[in-house]
Backbone as CSV, one residue per row, in Angstrom:
resi,resn,N_x,N_y,N_z,CA_x,CA_y,CA_z,C_x,C_y,C_z
1,MET,2.929,32.878,-18.947,3.871,31.932,-18.559,5.100,31.865,-19.668
2,SER,6.051,31.721,-19.063,7.494,31.564,-19.888,7.396,30.439,-20.663
3,ASP,8.063,30.325,-21.683,8.363,28.993,-22.634,8.755,27.876,-21.820
4,PRO,9.792,28.040,-20.738,10.286,26.830,-20.127,9.171,26.173,-19.283
5,LEU,8.487,27.172,-18.662,7.299,26.764,-17.760,6.326,26.124,-18.521
6,ARG,5.783,26.482,-19.627,4.946,25.895,-20.466,5.331,24.515,-20.944
7,ARG,6.596,24.379,-21.418,7.014,23.090,-21.780,7.136,22.009,-20.515
8,CYS,7.462,22.620,-19.429,7.573,21.649,-18.367,6.094,21.329,-18.039
9,ILE,4.992,22.220,-18.133,3.816,21.824,-17.780,3.198,20.826,-18.832
10,ALA,3.525,21.165,-20.035,3.184,20.034,-21.136,3.676,18.733,-21.047
11,GLN,5.073,18.725,-20.469,5.664,17.280,-20.333,5.118,16.568,-19.179
12,LEU,4.794,17.389,-18.078,4.349,16.764,-16.883,2.859,16.313,-17.107
13,SER,2.106,16.952,-17.873,0.620,16.581,-18.254,0.793,15.313,-19.032
14,ARG,1.918,14.750,-19.376,1.668,13.561,-20.287,1.665,12.202,-19.303
15,PHE,2.061,12.527,-18.145,2.025,11.328,-17.155,0.331,11.083,-16.937
16,PRO,0.124,9.670,-16.693,-1.076,9.149,-16.543,-1.694,9.687,-15.205
17,GLY,-2.827,10.258,-15.343,-3.506,10.822,-14.095,-3.112,12.152,-13.900
18,ILE,-2.319,12.931,-14.480,-1.733,14.233,-14.200,-2.417,15.128,-15.286
19,GLY,-3.269,16.051,-14.866,-3.936,16.934,-15.654,-3.131,18.287,-15.766
20,GLU,-3.512,19.137,-16.663,-2.930,20.447,-16.714,-2.809,21.242,-15.286
21,ARG,-3.780,21.034,-14.573,-3.863,21.826,-13.243,-2.808,21.147,-12.254
22,THR,-2.597,19.811,-12.173,-1.720,19.128,-11.292,-0.298,19.403,-12.011
23,ALA,-0.141,19.302,-13.187,1.142,19.646,-13.770,1.622,21.150,-13.466
24,THR,0.670,22.032,-13.549,1.101,23.393,-13.177,1.551,23.365,-11.746
25,ARG,0.815,22.745,-10.804,1.063,22.825,-9.451,2.509,22.143,-9.273
26,LEU,2.817,21.034,-9.967,4.155,20.548,-9.755,5.208,21.221,-10.303
27,ALA,5.016,21.904,-11.423,5.928,22.873,-12.009,6.346,23.993,-11.132
28,TYR,5.386,24.625,-10.486,5.566,25.747,-9.529,6.229,25.278,-8.195
29,TRP,5.990,24.034,-7.992,6.741,23.249,-6.864,8.058,23.250,-6.988
30,LEU,8.356,22.722,-8.322,9.710,22.508,-8.627,10.642,23.878,-8.533
31,LEU,9.811,24.984,-9.055,10.572,26.356,-9.106,10.705,26.717,-7.680
32,ARG,10.128,26.320,-6.749,10.416,26.871,-5.263,11.509,25.946,-4.628
33,GLN,11.878,24.929,-5.259,12.742,23.991,-4.576,14.262,24.525,-4.883
34,ASN,15.262,23.919,-4.302,16.567,24.189,-4.625,16.747,23.771,-6.045
35,PRO,17.563,24.384,-6.809,17.685,23.861,-8.356,18.134,22.363,-8.432
36,GLU,18.786,21.889,-7.378,19.370,20.635,-7.446,18.440,19.508,-7.365
37,VAL,17.105,19.757,-6.855,15.977,18.881,-6.733,15.441,18.630,-8.197
38,ALA,15.342,19.818,-9.080,14.838,19.578,-10.355,15.801,18.723,-11.242
39,ARG,17.148,18.986,-11.015,18.113,18.299,-11.725,18.222,16.756,-11.282
40,GLU,18.099,16.388,-10.098,18.094,15.122,-9.547,16.782,14.456,-10.079
41,ILE,15.733,15.004,-10.052,14.323,14.280,-10.601,14.534,14.101,-12.220
42,GLY,15.080,15.115,-12.775,15.335,14.847,-14.215,16.342,13.962,-14.714
43,ALA,17.465,13.762,-13.884,18.592,12.695,-14.084,17.871,11.468,-13.813
44,ALA,17.042,11.217,-12.819,16.467,9.980,-12.575,15.421,9.576,-13.695
45,ILE,14.640,10.429,-14.244,13.785,10.211,-15.164,14.633,9.885,-16.524
46,SER,15.690,10.712,-16.862,16.463,10.277,-18.089,17.172,9.139,-18.002
47,ALA,17.572,8.676,-16.819,18.388,7.407,-16.679,17.568,6.178,-16.691
48,LEU,16.187,6.292,-16.542,15.291,5.126,-16.369,15.379,4.351,-17.695
49,PRO,15.150,4.917,-18.950,15.100,4.016,-20.192,16.688,3.474,-20.517
50,VAL,17.642,4.142,-19.728,18.947,3.695,-20.139,19.446,2.559,-19.163
51,GLU,19.034,2.738,-17.980,19.611,1.892,-16.914,18.676,0.721,-16.549
52,ALA,17.423,0.915,-16.802,16.470,-0.108,-16.361,16.295,-1.019,-17.711
53,CYS,16.206,-2.336,-17.170,15.997,-3.275,-18.549,14.944,-4.341,-17.946
54,ARG,14.617,-5.284,-18.984,13.580,-6.320,-18.665,14.480,-7.630,-18.307
55,CYS,14.083,-8.417,-17.277,14.664,-9.519,-16.965,14.245,-10.534,-18.061
56,SER,15.181,-11.194,-18.675,15.145,-12.165,-19.851,14.369,-13.439,-19.255
57,ARG,14.192,-13.573,-18.150,13.650,-14.868,-17.474,12.206,-14.556,-17.078
58,CYS,11.939,-13.417,-16.282,10.593,-13.148,-15.568,10.012,-11.973,-16.286
59,PHE,10.681,-11.251,-16.879,10.268,-10.006,-17.659,9.872,-8.948,-16.703
60,ASN,10.475,-9.022,-15.397,10.190,-7.742,-14.519,11.261,-6.643,-14.814
61,ILE,10.923,-5.455,-14.454,11.774,-4.405,-14.617,12.928,-4.249,-13.661
62,ALA,14.052,-4.308,-14.146,15.292,-4.389,-13.004,16.404,-3.606,-13.657
63,ALA,17.373,-3.607,-12.683,18.637,-3.079,-12.961,19.715,-4.002,-13.731
64,THR,19.445,-5.225,-13.534,20.304,-6.320,-14.088,19.675,-7.447,-14.705
65,ASP,20.174,-8.142,-15.613,19.480,-9.315,-16.093,20.489,-10.420,-15.993
66,PRO,19.864,-11.377,-15.277,18.688,-11.688,-14.552,18.389,-10.839,-13.400
67,CYS,17.167,-10.474,-13.181,16.924,-9.688,-12.059,17.337,-10.400,-10.688
68,HIS,17.150,-9.547,-9.553,17.814,-10.040,-8.354,16.993,-11.180,-7.871
69,THR,15.631,-11.244,-8.044,14.700,-12.266,-7.605,15.131,-13.641,-8.392
70,CYS,15.277,-13.605,-9.730,15.589,-14.684,-10.400,17.064,-15.221,-10.253
71,ALA,17.918,-14.421,-9.757,19.395,-14.680,-9.557,19.551,-15.240,-8.124
72,SER,18.595,-14.940,-7.144,18.779,-15.321,-5.702,18.592,-16.795,-5.485
73,PRO,19.581,-17.417,-4.848,19.617,-18.775,-4.640,18.546,-19.151,-3.409
74,ARG,18.102,-18.029,-2.787,17.149,-18.315,-1.464,15.737,-18.370,-2.051
75,ARG,15.565,-17.848,-3.376,14.026,-18.045,-3.786,13.797,-19.483,-4.313
76,SER,12.512,-19.972,-4.143,12.232,-21.185,-4.566,12.059,-21.227,-6.030
77,SER,12.590,-22.118,-6.670,12.604,-22.204,-8.165,11.409,-23.115,-8.663
78,THR,10.768,-23.723,-7.664,9.808,-24.728,-8.013,8.195,-24.001,-8.196
79,ILE,8.195,-22.839,-7.697,6.857,-22.103,-7.638,7.137,-20.735,-8.525
80,VAL,6.170,-20.392,-9.346,6.275,-19.214,-10.051,4.956,-18.483,-9.900
81,CYS,4.999,-17.326,-9.619,3.781,-16.412,-9.407,3.633,-15.457,-10.684
82,VAL,2.426,-15.661,-11.330,2.193,-14.987,-12.650,1.352,-13.786,-12.398
83,VAL,1.966,-12.703,-12.848,1.336,-11.448,-12.541,1.056,-10.705,-13.868
84,GLU,-0.008,-9.723,-13.882,-0.147,-8.970,-15.085,0.801,-7.853,-15.443
85,ARG,1.346,-7.157,-14.423,2.242,-6.147,-14.571,3.382,-6.136,-13.600
86,PRO,4.491,-5.568,-13.931,5.679,-5.619,-13.024,5.272,-4.849,-11.614
87,GLN,4.571,-3.899,-11.633,4.323,-3.262,-10.188,3.544,-4.313,-9.409
88,ASP,2.847,-5.335,-10.038,2.219,-6.397,-9.065,3.121,-7.048,-8.173
89,ILE,4.414,-7.252,-8.687,5.417,-7.875,-7.924,5.618,-7.316,-6.620
90,THR,5.634,-5.903,-6.689,5.979,-5.112,-5.453,4.885,-5.388,-4.491
91,ALA,3.571,-5.418,-4.892,2.496,-5.535,-3.978,2.658,-7.024,-3.207
92,ILE,3.198,-7.926,-3.980,3.235,-9.249,-3.370,4.552,-9.361,-2.529
93,GLU,5.612,-8.732,-2.901,6.822,-8.722,-2.062,6.700,-7.972,-0.777
94,GLU,5.793,-7.065,-0.878,5.583,-6.332,0.557,5.012,-7.170,1.553
95,THR,4.308,-8.169,1.243,3.649,-9.095,2.146,4.632,-10.006,3.053
96,GLY,5.774,-10.283,2.353,6.738,-11.087,2.726,6.482,-12.524,2.817
97,GLU,5.438,-12.887,2.176,4.710,-14.204,2.269,5.122,-15.135,1.096
98,PHE,5.462,-14.499,-0.086,5.757,-15.514,-1.207,7.346,-15.403,-1.359
99,THR,8.017,-16.619,-1.394,9.279,-16.975,-1.523,9.784,-17.360,-2.879
100,GLY,8.970,-17.470,-3.795,9.167,-17.942,-5.103,9.682,-17.114,-6.149
101,ARG,9.598,-17.316,-7.422,10.080,-16.356,-8.421,8.606,-15.879,-9.299
102,TYR,8.832,-14.947,-10.164,7.690,-14.459,-10.716,7.852,-14.639,-12.319
103,HIS,6.684,-14.215,-12.887,6.676,-14.164,-14.417,5.594,-13.077,-14.625
104,VAL,5.920,-12.117,-15.546,5.194,-10.840,-15.947,4.671,-11.169,-17.256
105,LEU,3.123,-11.209,-17.154,2.520,-11.544,-18.895,2.385,-10.233,-19.637
106,ASP,2.551,-9.082,-18.842,2.359,-7.780,-19.602,1.014,-7.534,-20.183
107,GLY,-0.008,-7.892,-19.186,-1.350,-7.813,-19.628,-2.235,-8.770,-19.302
108,ALA,-3.518,-8.786,-19.719,-4.493,-9.939,-19.312,-5.379,-10.193,-20.582
109,ILE,-5.947,-11.369,-20.819,-6.678,-11.610,-22.120,-7.935,-10.626,-21.961
110,SER,-8.052,-9.889,-23.066,-9.149,-9.051,-23.137,-9.472,-8.769,-24.689
111,PRO,-10.614,-9.809,-25.097,-10.939,-9.865,-26.579,-11.421,-8.368,-26.922
112,LEU,-12.087,-7.593,-26.198,-12.567,-6.400,-26.520,-11.592,-5.275,-26.649
113,ALA,-10.544,-5.638,-26.100,-9.365,-4.670,-26.300,-8.375,-5.182,-27.285
114,GLY,-8.729,-6.318,-27.980,-7.921,-6.981,-28.963,-6.735,-7.755,-28.564
115,ILE,-6.698,-8.064,-27.114,-5.540,-8.760,-26.517,-5.958,-10.246,-26.431
116,GLY,-5.195,-11.086,-27.009,-5.341,-12.421,-27.002,-4.224,-13.051,-26.277
117,PRO,-4.045,-14.416,-26.185,-2.973,-15.079,-25.532,-1.542,-14.806,-26.191
118,ASP,-1.593,-14.683,-27.700,-0.541,-14.334,-28.443,0.318,-13.097,-27.973
119,GLN,-0.542,-12.034,-27.421,-0.002,-10.823,-27.098,0.639,-10.779,-25.748
120,LEU,0.528,-11.974,-25.079,0.957,-11.947,-23.538,2.298,-12.768,-23.708
121,ARG,2.915,-12.777,-22.586,4.254,-13.580,-22.498,3.871,-15.026,-21.907
122,ILE,2.875,-15.602,-22.526,2.495,-17.107,-22.127,3.530,-18.129,-22.756
123,ARG,3.770,-18.015,-23.922,4.826,-19.000,-24.683,6.230,-19.086,-23.650
124,GLU,6.561,-17.886,-23.108,7.804,-17.725,-22.414,7.598,-18.380,-21.093
125,LEU,6.361,-18.382,-20.599,6.111,-19.098,-19.304,6.090,-20.690,-19.397
126,VAL,5.572,-21.031,-20.556,5.486,-22.507,-20.988,6.930,-22.960,-21.123
127,ARG,7.691,-22.101,-21.650,9.309,-22.589,-22.122,10.092,-22.722,-20.734
128,ARG,9.583,-21.959,-19.548,10.374,-22.086,-18.457,9.868,-23.181,-17.525
129,LEU,8.943,-23.895,-17.861,8.432,-25.052,-16.961,9.587,-26.260,-16.876
130,GLN,9.939,-26.800,-17.993,10.870,-27.931,-17.787,12.287,-27.587,-17.330
131,PRO,12.957,-26.480,-17.890,14.380,-26.462,-17.640,14.362,-25.915,-16.034
132,GLU,13.434,-25.209,-15.504,13.473,-24.713,-14.008,12.783,-25.597,-13.195
133,CYS,12.191,-26.760,-13.681,11.491,-27.684,-12.748,10.417,-27.035,-12.000
134,ILE,9.534,-26.282,-12.703,8.570,-25.662,-11.981,7.415,-26.578,-11.687
135,SER,6.920,-26.685,-10.542,5.908,-27.671,-10.229,4.522,-26.953,-9.764
136,GLU,4.710,-25.653,-9.548,3.273,-24.850,-9.282,3.446,-23.462,-9.800
137,VAL,2.332,-23.116,-10.312,2.192,-21.749,-11.112,0.999,-21.224,-10.257
138,LEU,1.400,-20.133,-9.520,0.482,-19.369,-8.765,-0.109,-18.128,-9.578
139,ILE,-1.429,-17.898,-9.910,-1.802,-17.125,-10.812,-2.324,-16.006,-9.849
140,ALA,-1.632,-14.584,-10.165,-2.091,-13.536,-9.258,-2.433,-12.463,-10.188
141,CYS,-3.491,-12.869,-11.201,-4.111,-11.798,-12.012,-5.152,-11.110,-11.235
142,ASP,-5.498,-9.755,-11.730,-6.520,-9.013,-11.209,-7.915,-9.846,-11.082
143,PRO,-8.633,-9.505,-10.123,-10.145,-10.295,-9.973,-11.154,-9.679,-10.650
144,ASP,-10.755,-9.497,-12.008,-11.859,-8.993,-12.907,-12.033,-9.885,-14.035
145,VAL,-12.819,-9.546,-14.964,-13.330,-10.417,-16.123,-11.980,-10.817,-16.963
146,GLU,-11.055,-9.929,-17.139,-9.987,-10.187,-17.889,-9.083,-11.019,-17.115
147,GLY,-8.855,-10.811,-15.881,-7.931,-11.681,-15.108,-8.626,-13.151,-14.954
148,ASP,-9.993,-13.154,-14.606,-10.499,-14.383,-14.628,-10.258,-15.247,-16.099
149,ALA,-10.420,-14.607,-17.262,-10.235,-15.226,-18.502,-8.752,-15.638,-18.513
150,THR,-7.729,-14.885,-18.180,-6.384,-15.167,-18.388,-6.104,-16.498,-17.329
151,ALA,-6.673,-16.363,-16.239,-6.423,-17.535,-15.186,-6.943,-18.928,-15.746
152,LEU,-8.148,-18.779,-16.153,-8.911,-20.101,-16.864,-7.941,-20.586,-18.066
153,TYR,-7.679,-19.500,-18.985,-6.707,-19.984,-19.984,-5.628,-20.750,-19.483
154,LEU,-4.738,-19.972,-18.610,-3.470,-20.663,-18.092,-3.733,-22.009,-17.370
155,ALA,-4.876,-21.979,-16.787,-5.112,-23.331,-16.046,-5.350,-24.514,-17.141
156,ARG,-6.088,-24.154,-18.136,-6.402,-25.150,-19.165,-5.210,-25.536,-19.948
157,LEU,-4.107,-24.585,-20.199,-3.073,-24.737,-20.720,-2.022,-25.644,-19.970
158,LEU,-1.821,-25.099,-18.724,-0.737,-25.780,-17.889,-1.048,-26.996,-17.209
159,LYS,-2.321,-27.176,-16.821,-2.733,-28.480,-16.065,-2.290,-29.840,-16.889
160,PRO,-2.458,-29.947,-18.214,-2.230,-31.075,-18.874,-0.679,-31.277,-18.989
161,LEU,0.138,-30.319,-18.590,1.504,-30.428,-18.673,2.054,-30.892,-17.175
162,GLY,1.172,-31.182,-16.309,1.538,-31.838,-15.130,1.842,-30.720,-14.161
163,VAL,1.535,-29.600,-14.247,1.898,-28.587,-13.328,0.671,-28.101,-12.456
164,LYS,0.890,-28.007,-11.076,-0.068,-27.523,-10.268,-0.398,-25.980,-10.613
165,VAL,-1.655,-25.719,-10.716,-2.160,-24.319,-11.083,-3.064,-23.904,-9.998
166,THR,-2.579,-22.807,-9.154,-3.436,-22.281,-8.034,-3.634,-20.857,-8.337
167,ARG,-4.498,-20.264,-7.585,-4.894,-18.895,-7.741,-4.946,-18.069,-6.568
168,LEU,-4.605,-16.878,-6.403,-4.887,-16.100,-5.165,-6.329,-16.210,-4.845
169,ALA,-6.739,-16.246,-3.610,-8.017,-16.337,-3.158,-8.622,-14.865,-3.376
170,HIS,-9.904,-14.938,-3.559,-10.647,-13.623,-3.572,-11.718,-13.474,-2.531
171,GLY,-12.033,-12.414,-2.275,-13.422,-12.418,-1.291,-13.264,-11.099,-0.673
172,ILE,-13.719,-10.900,0.686,-13.835,-9.870,1.405,-12.460,-9.387,1.907
173,ALA,-12.232,-8.090,1.723,-11.029,-7.486,2.179,-10.934,-7.492,3.611
174,VAL,-9.819,-7.500,4.296,-9.691,-7.512,5.883,-10.090,-6.201,6.221
175,GLY,-10.827,-6.047,7.318,-11.329,-4.717,7.718,-12.721,-4.165,7.017
176,THR,-13.192,-4.993,6.163,-14.476,-4.617,5.607,-15.478,-5.389,6.241
177,GLU,-16.481,-4.468,6.518,-17.715,-4.940,7.350,-18.656,-5.775,6.295
178,LEU,-19.168,-6.936,6.588,-19.892,-7.760,5.684,-20.840,-7.049,5.093
179,GLU,-21.589,-6.175,5.801,-23.031,-5.509,5.323,-22.536,-4.302,4.206
180,TYR,-21.223,-4.021,3.993,-20.676,-3.100,3.149,-20.098,-3.719,1.886
181,ALA,-19.639,-5.033,1.956,-19.135,-5.591,0.901,-19.918,-5.851,-0.269
182,SER,-19.431,-5.928,-1.288,-20.253,-6.012,-2.770,-20.611,-7.430,-2.849
183,ARG,-21.751,-7.640,-3.528,-22.214,-8.930,-3.700,-21.130,-9.864,-4.429
184,SER,-20.321,-9.515,-5.299,-19.408,-10.341,-5.855,-18.282,-10.774,-5.007
185,SER,-17.834,-9.834,-3.907,-16.967,-10.035,-3.065,-17.405,-11.129,-2.033
186,VAL,-18.589,-10.857,-1.670,-19.041,-12.084,-0.746,-19.193,-13.351,-1.491
187,SER,-19.529,-13.212,-2.579,-19.622,-14.598,-3.427,-18.572,-15.184,-3.688
188,ARG,-17.399,-14.452,-3.878,-16.120,-14.913,-3.979,-15.631,-15.588,-2.730
189,ALA,-15.964,-14.870,-1.652,-15.443,-15.328,-0.133,-15.992,-16.510,0.120
190,ILE,-17.340,-16.842,-0.345,-17.988,-18.032,0.041,-17.422,-19.242,-0.861
191,ALA,-17.250,-18.896,-2.070,-16.644,-19.918,-3.063,-15.222,-20.427,-2.769
192,ASN,-14.480,-19.301,-1.927,-13.049,-19.475,-1.696,-12.911,-20.067,-0.192
193,ARG,-13.936,-20.330,0.400,-13.755,-20.608,1.880,-12.853,-21.858,2.249
194,HIS,-12.345,-21.888,3.335,-11.430,-23.089,3.630,-11.672,-23.444,5.149
195,GLU,-11.362,-24.543,5.312,-11.551,-25.247,6.721,-10.670,-24.706,7.817
196,LEU,-11.233,-24.534,8.922,-10.377,-24.062,9.951,-10.032,-25.252,10.968
């Protein structure tokens, strides 16, 4: 292999989930394309750290500060959805169901990984409560041990401040047959049942 090809494969291999074999396939795919394709991809990657920024209010990744969601007068300012990662916002926005604002924690409480509340953007969330007149915090952390610990910590911290704390329901996914659902999913579905 030529040096430019090896360098390209080595750099592509740095992406999470991309091994040397996939990186090699991507590099050869790029070589088969019009040279403009590789230039456009390279330009987009090079521009990312320069043009993308963190919203100073919600800490989402955006092109402007404040981000489009925080700046929109059509979004409800009384409810904030707390997520672990910026990409979680995309999943919620794709539903079209949530019309409030967001807050990115940049992780979840995980004592085994050495991540406590001080390593997350929890202080920034508390600082937003009064000035923005937030009355409800919807916790949309992952349904795992770390997400549960984070949700419990936030509930204990925020409820005494007079804020309604809610959490996304957990349970059986739509389209899943009950007999194939995991025990924990069925358990959560029963615990999170609602009246019809």
